[in-house]
C-alpha positions in Angstrom: -86.4 -103.4 -82.7 -89.9 -103.5 -84.1 -92.0 -100.5 -83.3 -94.7 -102.5 -81.5 -92.2 -104.1 -79.1 -90.6 -100.7 -78.4 -94.0 -99.2 -77.5 -94.8 -102.1 -75.2 -91.5 -101.7 -73.4 -92.0 -98.0 -72.9 -95.5 -98.5 -71.5 -94.2 -101.0 -69.0 -91.4 -98.6 -67.9 -93.9 -95.8 -67.4 -96.2 -98.0 -65.3 -93.3 -99.2 -63.0 -92.1 -95.7 -62.6 -95.5 -94.3 -61.6 -96.0 -97.2 -59.1 -92.7 -96.9 -57.3 -92.6 -93.2 -57.6 -96.0 -92.9 -55.9 -95.1 -95.3 -53.1 -91.7 -93.7 -52.5 -92.9 -90.1 -52.6 -96.2 -90.5 -50.6 -94.8 -88.3 -47.8 -93.2 -85.7 -50.1 -94.6 -82.3 -50.3 -96.1 -81.0 -53.6 -94.2 -78.6 -55.8 -93.7 -75.1 -54.4 -95.9 -73.7 -57.2 -99.0 -75.2 -55.5 -98.2 -74.4 -51.9 -96.5 -71.0 -52.0 -98.8 -68.2 -51.0 -98.8 -65.6 -53.7 -98.3 -62.0 -52.6 -99.4 -58.5 -53.7 -97.7 -55.3 -52.8 -100.4 -52.6 -52.8 -99.3 -48.9 -53.3 -102.1 -46.3 -53.0 -101.9 -42.6 -53.9 -104.7 -40.1 -53.4 -107.2 -42.6 -51.8 -108.0 -44.4 -48.6 -105.4 -47.2 -48.4 -107.2 -49.2 -45.7 -110.5 -49.5 -47.5 -108.7 -50.4 -50.7 -106.7 -53.1 -49.0 -109.9 -54.6 -47.5 -111.7 -54.5 -50.9 -108.7 -56.1 -52.7 -108.3 -58.8 -50.1 -112.0 -59.6 -50.4 -111.7 -60.1 -54.2 -108.4 -62.0 -54.1 -108.6 -64.3 -51.0 -105.8 -66.5 -52.4 -103.3 -63.7 -52.3 -101.5 -62.1 -49.3 -101.1 -58.4 -49.2 -97.6 -57.3 -48.1 -95.9 -53.9 -47.7 -92.6 -54.6 -49.5 -92.7 -56.5 -52.9 -90.8 -59.7 -53.2 -89.1 -61.1 -56.3 -92.2 -62.9 -57.4 -94.9 -60.6 -56.0 -97.5 -58.6 -57.9 -97.1 -54.9 -57.6 -100.5 -53.1 -57.7 -100.3 -49.3 -57.8 -103.6 -47.3 -57.5 -103.4 -43.6 -58.1 -106.3 -41.1 -57.8 -106.2 -37.5 -58.9 -109.5 -35.5 -59.0 -112.0 -37.6 -60.9 -109.4 -39.6 -62.8 -107.9 -42.9 -61.5 -105.3 -45.4 -62.8 -104.7 -49.0 -61.8 -101.4 -50.6 -62.7 -100.4 -54.2 -62.1 -97.0 -55.6 -62.7 -95.1 -58.9 -62.2 -91.7 -59.5 -63.6 -91.6 -58.2 -67.1 -95.4 -58.3 -67.5 -97.5 -55.2 -66.8 -101.1 -54.1 -67.4 -102.9 -50.8 -66.7 -106.4 -49.4 -66.7 -107.4 -45.8 -66.7 -110.7 -44.7 -65.2 -111.5 -41.2 -66.4 -114.4 -40.6 -64.0 -115.2 -42.7 -60.9 -119.0 -42.7 -60.6 -119.7 -45.4 -58.1 -118.1 -46.4 -54.8 -114.4 -45.5 -55.2 -112.9 -48.4 -53.3 -115.1 -51.0 -54.8 -114.6 -49.9 -58.4 -110.8 -49.5 -58.1 -110.5 -52.9 -56.3 -112.5 -54.6 -59.0 -110.2 -53.2 -61.7 -107.1 -54.3 -59.8 -108.5 -57.8 -59.2 -109.3 -58.2 -62.9 -105.8 -57.1 -64.0 -104.1 -59.4 -61.4 -106.1 -62.4 -62.6 -105.4 -61.5 -66.2 -101.6 -61.7 -65.5 -102.1 -64.8 -63.3 -103.8 -66.9 -66.1 -101.8 -65.5 -69.0 -98.4 -66.2 -67.2 -96.8 -69.4 -68.5 -96.3 -72.0 -65.8 -93.4 -74.5 -65.5 -94.5 -78.1 -66.1 -93.9 -80.6 -63.2 -90.6 -82.5 -63.5 -90.7 -85.7 -65.5 -89.5 -88.7 -63.5 -88.8 -90.8 -66.6 -85.4 -90.8 -68.2 -85.1 -88.7 -71.3 -85.8 -90.7 -74.5 -82.9 -91.6 -76.7 -84.6 -90.5 -79.9 -84.9 -86.8 -80.7 -88.2 -85.0 -80.3 -89.4 -82.2 -82.6 -89.0 -78.7 -81.0 -92.0 -77.4 -79.2 -94.1 -74.8 -81.1 -93.7 -71.3 -79.6 -96.5 -70.2 -77.3 -98.7 -67.6 -79.0 -98.6 -64.1 -77.7 -101.2 -63.3 -75.0 -104.0 -61.2 -76.2 -104.9 -58.4 -73.7 -108.5 -58.3 -72.5 -110.8 -55.6 -73.9 -110.8 -53.6 -70.6 -107.0 -53.5 -70.3 -104.4 -51.5 -72.3 -100.6 -51.9 -72.6 -99.1 -50.6 -69.4 -96.7 -47.7 -68.8 -93.9 -47.7 -66.2 -95.2 -47.3 -62.6 -95.1 -43.7 -61.6 -97.2 -40.5 -61.1 -100.6 -40.4 -62.8 -100.4 -38.7 -66.3 -103.2 -37.7 -68.5 -103.8 -40.1 -71.4 -103.5 -38.5 -74.8 -106.5 -40.4 -76.1 -108.7 -39.0 -73.3 -110.1 -35.5 -73.8 -109.1 -33.3 -70.9 -112.0 -30.9 -71.5 -115.8 -31.2 -71.5 -118.5 -28.7 -72.4 -121.8 -27.7 -70.9 -124.5 -25.2 -71.9 -127.3 -24.0 -69.7 -130.4 -21.8 -69.8 -132.1 -20.3 -66.7 -135.0 -17.9 -66.0 -133.9 -15.4 -63.4 -135.2 -12.6 -61.2 -132.9 -9.8 -60.0 -133.4 -8.0 -56.7 -131.8 -4.6 -55.8 -130.0 -4.3 -52.5 -128.1 -0.9 -52.9 -130.9 1.5 -54.1 -133.9 3.0 -52.3 -136.2 2.7 -55.3 -137.6 -0.8 -54.7 -136.7 -4.5 -54.4 -137.4 -5.9 -57.9 -134.7 -4.9 -60.5 -135.9 -7.0 -63.4 -137.0 -10.4 -64.8 -135.2 -12.2 -67.6 -133.2 -15.2 -68.8 -129.6 -16.1 -69.1 -127.5 -18.4 -71.3 -124.3 -19.9 -70.1 -121.5 -21.9 -71.8 -118.9 -23.6 -69.6 -115.7 -25.5 -70.6 -114.7 -27.8 -67.7 -111.2 -29.3 -67.2 -110.8 -32.8 -65.7 -108.8 -31.2 -62.8 -111.9 -29.2 -61.7 -111.3 -25.7 -63.1 -113.6 -24.3 -65.8 -114.0 -21.3 -68.0 -117.4 -19.5 -68.0 -119.2 -17.3 -70.6 -122.7 -15.9 -70.0 -125.3 -13.6 -71.5 -128.3 -12.3 -69.7 -131.3 -10.2 -71.0 -133.6 -8.7 -68.4 -136.2 -5.9 -68.2 -138.4 -3.9 -65.9 -141.5 -1.9 -66.5 -142.5 1.5 -65.2 -145.5 3.8 -65.4 -146.4 5.7 -68.6 -145.5 2.7 -70.8 -141.8 3.1 -70.0 -139.4 0.2 -69.6 -135.7 -0.6 -69.1 -133.9 -3.3 -71.0 -130.5 -4.6 -69.9 -128.1 -7.0 -71.6 -125.2 -8.3 -69.6 -122.2 -10.1 -71.1 -119.8 -11.9 -68.7 -116.6 -13.9 -68.9 -114.8 -15.6 -66.0 -113.9 -18.9 -64.5 -114.2 -21.1 -61.4 -113.7 -24.4 -59.7 -116.0 -27.4 -59.0 -115.5 -30.5 -57.0 -117.2 -33.8 -57.9 -119.3 -35.5 -55.2 -121.0 -38.4 -57.0 -123.5 -36.9 -59.5 -123.1 -33.4 -57.9 -120.6 -30.7 -58.9 -120.1 -28.1 -56.1 -118.0 -25.0 -56.3 -117.9 -21.3 -57.3 -117.3 -19.0 -60.2 -116.4 -15.3 -60.6 -116.7 -13.2 -63.7 -116.3 -9.7 -65.1 -119.2 -8.1 -66.9 -120.3 -5.3 -69.2 -124.0 -4.3 -69.4 -125.5 -2.1 -72.1 -129.0 -0.8 -71.3 -131.8 1.0 -73.2 -134.9 2.8 -71.9 -138.0 2.2 -74.0 -141.5 3.5 -74.4 -143.5 0.7 -76.0 -141.1 -0.6 -78.7 -139.4 2.8 -79.3 -136.2 4.1 -77.6 -136.4 7.0 -75.3 -133.8 9.7 -74.9 -131.8 9.7 -71.8 -131.3 13.1 -70.1 -128.6 14.4 -67.8 -128.3 18.1 -66.7 -131.1 19.0 -69.1 -129.2 17.6 -72.1 -129.5 14.4 -74.1 -126.8 11.8 -73.4 -126.0 8.4 -74.8 -126.4 5.6 -72.3 -123.1 4.3 -71.1 -122.8 0.6 -70.4 -122.5 -0.5 -66.7 -119.3 -2.2 -65.6 -118.7 -4.6 -62.8 -118.7 -8.3 -62.0 -120.4 -11.1 -60.1 -119.8 -14.2 -58.0 -121.9 -17.3 -58.0 -122.2 -20.5 -56.0 -122.2 -23.6 -58.2 -124.4 -26.7 -57.3 -125.0 -28.7 -60.5 -126.7 -32.2 -60.5 -125.9 -34.4 -63.5 -128.7 -36.7 -64.6 -128.5 -39.7 -67.0 -125.5 -41.7 -65.8 -123.8 -43.7 -68.5 -124.8 -41.4 -71.4 -122.4 -39.2 -73.3 -125.0 -36.3 -73.0 -126.2 -35.7 -69.5 -128.8 -33.2 -68.2 -127.5 -30.6 -65.8 -129.8 -29.0 -63.2 -129.0 -26.6 -60.5 -129.9 -23.3 -58.7 -128.7 -19.9 -59.6 -127.5 -17.9 -56.6 -125.5 -14.8 -57.6 -124.3 -11.6 -56.1 -123.3 -8.8 -58.6 -122.1 -5.2 -58.5 -122.7 -3.0 -61.6 -121.8 0.7 -61.7 -121.6 3.4 -64.3 -118.1 4.3 -65.8 -117.9 7.3 -63.5 -118.2 4.9 -60.5 -121.7 5.7 -59.3 -125.1 4.0 -59.4 -126.9 5.5 -62.4 -130.2 7.3 -62.1 -132.6 6.8 -65.0 -133.7 10.2 -66.3 -135.9 10.2 -69.5 -138.0 12.6 -71.4 -141.6 12.1 -70.4 -144.6 11.9 -72.7 -146.0 15.2 -71.4 -142.7 17.0 -71.9 -139.9 17.6 -69.4 -137.7 15.1 -67.7 -138.9 12.4 -65.3 -136.8 10.2 -63.0 -137.5 6.4 -63.0 -135.1 5.8 -60.2 -131.7 4.2 -59.8 -130.6 0.8 -61.1 -127.5 -1.3 -60.9 -125.4 -1.2 -57.8 -125.5 -4.3 -55.5 -127.9 -6.9 -56.8 -128.9 -10.5 -56.0 -130.0 -12.9 -58.8 -132.0 -16.1 -58.2 -133.1 -18.7 -60.7 -133.0 -22.4 -61.8 -130.6 -23.5 -64.6 -131.4 -26.4 -66.9 -128.7 -27.5 -69.3 -126.8 -30.2 -71.1 -123.3 -31.5 -70.2 -121.1 -33.4 -72.6 -119.4 -36.1 -70.6 -115.9 -37.3 -71.3 -115.0 -40.7 -72.6 -114.5 -43.3 -69.9 
């Protein structure tokens, strides 16, 4: 049969099939793919499930949230641990995940947005079955269909892991660092020689873990003046740790540390001999520790380097190696030994810290 005649016959058959098929199937229901209500099984760990369900429903109104996943439902698992969060979406053999290292905005809104984006990614990347063809299969053979190209994941998503407890990503640094500098004033509480113990400055270095714990190192230099051009210089070195909790841009917690504090009496810029029992002795470093409340405010959201600002509120106890509060006895300029009073013991330190925090990758 000529090609032109064969094409005209096929066109006539298609037209008749469409006409009678439309009339006969006017009351039939559309395919289930278009009428079935798609479902989502939402699993929440470590967050408010009710607020997350409401936020996900608002972003995906065409889906129904169910408790138990069906054979064709999307499984959305949201896990929150400390500042880190993970959103995993799976359906059949397809699965995507997104890790949020630090939630800075509204927790429910940010996690629901991430879940909705991943669900719609799977929804539009999933191949759909074509509607049934009412025409009879053609006699002649047709070339095989070309394979569907592999779906390219969006920039915000990464290949998923099996659904389970939240684990730390190997490509996300678990530690971050911060350095701070603070002018301080130290007040005496345990000696009868006055209130002011010294003025100075301290330098701190902190290594913070994503779980909230941190390691602390600090150095403080302070001094106090007396009559007759005498003065006392103290250098405290401390090491310890603590815990902070994230509340938006605030980090609230505490730290405790052990300290050693060498000290030197001076007249002008020259050292003065220390006396005890009418004999010269070498100043022994003070030993002790301190506890401090932590209230840091991070400034400059979205930047890798963020400014850190917060008060210094510390209580410390420093004593001599023999367990007492030392009395400063020095040789006077006119000869003899003079007492400059006690120092150390129970002290309170106040100040304002300004520093730089290195934020983790998001």
